[in-house]
Structure formats: structure tokens, C-alpha cells
C-alpha positions in Angstrom: 0.0 0.0 0.0 1.2 3.5 -0.8 0.0 6.6 1.0 0.7 10.2 0.3 0.8 13.3 2.5 1.8 16.9 2.1 3.4 19.5 4.3 3.8 23.2 3.3 3.3 22.4 -0.4 0.6 21.2 -2.7 -0.1 17.6 -3.6 1.6 16.8 -6.9 -0.5 15.4 -9.7 0.0 11.7 -9.5 -1.9 8.9 -11.2 -2.0 6.9 -8.0 -3.2 3.5 -9.4 -0.7 3.7 -12.3 2.2 4.6 -9.9 1.3 1.8 -7.5 1.1 -0.7 -10.3 4.4 0.5 -11.7 6.2 0.4 -8.4 4.9 -3.1 -7.7 6.2 -4.2 -11.1 9.6 -2.7 -10.5 9.7 -4.3 -7.0 8.7 -7.6 -8.4 11.4 -7.5 -11.1 13.9 -6.9 -8.2 12.5 -9.8 -6.1 10.6 -7.6 -3.6 7.0 -6.9 -2.8 5.3 -3.8 -1.6 4.4 -3.6 2.1 3.6 0.0 3.2 5.3 3.1 2.0 4.4 6.7 2.7 5.4 9.5 0.4 5.5 12.8 2.2 5.8 15.9 -0.1 7.3 19.0 1.5 8.8 22.4 0.5 12.5 23.2 0.6 12.3 24.7 4.1 10.8 21.6 5.6 13.2 19.4 3.7 16.2 21.3 5.0 14.9 20.9 8.6 14.4 17.2 8.1 17.9 16.8 6.5 19.5 18.5 9.5 17.4 16.6 12.0 17.9 13.1 10.6 21.3 13.3 8.8 23.0 16.4 10.2 23.2 17.8 6.7 22.8 21.5 6.2 21.9 21.5 2.5 18.8 21.0 0.3 18.1 17.6 -1.2 15.3 16.3 -3.3 14.7 13.1 -1.3 15.2 11.4 2.0 14.4 7.7 2.4 13.8 5.8 5.7 13.2 2.1 6.0 10.7 1.2 8.7 10.1 -2.5 8.3 8.3 -4.0 11.3 10.2 -6.5 13.3 9.8 -10.0 12.0 8.7 -9.0 8.5 10.8 -10.4 5.6 13.5 -8.2 4.2 11.9 -8.8 0.8 8.8 -6.8 1.8 9.3 -3.0 1.4 8.3 -0.7 4.2 9.4 2.9 4.4 8.9 6.7 4.5 10.1 8.8 1.7 10.2 12.6 2.0 10.3 14.5 -1.3 10.9 18.2 -1.8 8.6 19.4 -4.6 10.7 22.6 -4.8 13.8 20.5 -5.6 11.9 18.3 -8.1 10.9 21.5 -9.9 14.4 22.9 -9.9 15.9 19.6 -11.0 13.4 19.3 -13.8 14.4 22.8 -15.1 18.1 22.0 -14.8 17.8 18.6 -16.5 15.4 20.0 -19.1 12.8 17.3 -18.4 9.2 17.7 -17.5 8.2 18.0 -13.8 6.3 14.7 -14.1 9.3 12.9 -15.5 11.5 14.1 -12.7 8.8 13.4 -10.1 8.6 9.8 -11.3 12.4 9.5 -11.2 12.4 10.6 -7.6 9.5 8.4 -6.6 11.3 5.3 -7.9 14.7 6.5 -6.5 13.3 6.2 -3.0 11.9 2.8 -3.7 15.3 1.7 -5.1 16.9 2.9 -1.9 14.5 0.7 0.0 15.6 -2.2 -2.2 19.1 -1.7 -1.0 20.6 0.5 -3.7 22.8 3.3 -2.6 24.3 6.2 -4.5 27.3 7.3 -2.5 30.2 6.1 -4.6 30.5 6.7 -8.3 29.9 3.0 -9.0 26.7 3.0 -6.8 25.5 6.2 -8.4 25.9 4.7 -11.9 24.0 1.6 -10.8 21.2 3.7 -9.3 20.9 5.8 -12.5 20.7 2.6 -14.6 18.0 1.2 -12.3 16.0 4.4 -12.5 16.3 4.5 -16.3 15.1 0.9 -16.5 12.2 1.6 -14.2 11.2 4.7 -16.1 11.2 2.7 -19.3 8.9 0.2 -17.7 6.6 3.1 -16.7 6.4 4.3 -20.3 5.4 0.8 -21.5 2.5 0.5 -19.0 1.1 4.0 -19.3 
């Protein structure tokens, strides 16, 4: 199950059934299943506070991902909270010269990929993350 909430920003336009179907398909390809994930959309100010609070980072970011699997639940079932700055998504879309919707989908799946164990700290991990995002976005385009 996927839930959505907003804080200090508007709710992005998301085709919820399509996104859930897409995410479930991506997870299934990776050998996971969807448990419960909450996407929380915030503005830059809120994201900066959360980044400082949880990670001690004093800079803006587009996404923070937190796993919160209940004790005893299989590691192959995804549970988490994903915080997304809609301000960063807009800025990234402008900088990357892609649509807001395309960038939003990239960030939505980026958080899920983190919950599947992918990281993006080293150059090698970042490359693997981008490849996984691109593959997931291609899948989205085939099921739309």
C-alpha cells in the first residue's frame, strides 16, 4: 500500500493507481513486494529541517528515504517513509530540461530503489542507481 501526505506544499498530480502498479512491477522485477510506503511531499524549508534533523546535513536535497520494516517481516517486503521536496523536483526538472512529471517519477522510484538496498554514495553506486532508475522509467512508459 502506498499513501501520500503533504506539508507546506501542494499535492503533486500523481496517477496513484498507475504509480502503485508501476512500483509493484519494479519491485517484483527486483525480487521484492510492496508492504507499506508513505510518500511525504514537502517544501525546501521543511526538507532542510528534516535533512538537518535526521542526517545532520545543512543543505537542500530532493529526497530522504527511511526504512521502517516492522520486526519479523521479511526483508523482501518494502516498508518505508520517503520525503520529497517538490521545490527540488521542480528545480531539478528545469536544470535537467525534463518535465516536472518525469523528474517526479524518477524521484518516486529513486526512493523505492533505496528501500531495495541500492545506494548512490560512490560513483559506482550512483551509476547503478541511474541505470536502475532508467530501467524503471522505461517500464513506466510501457504501462502508461
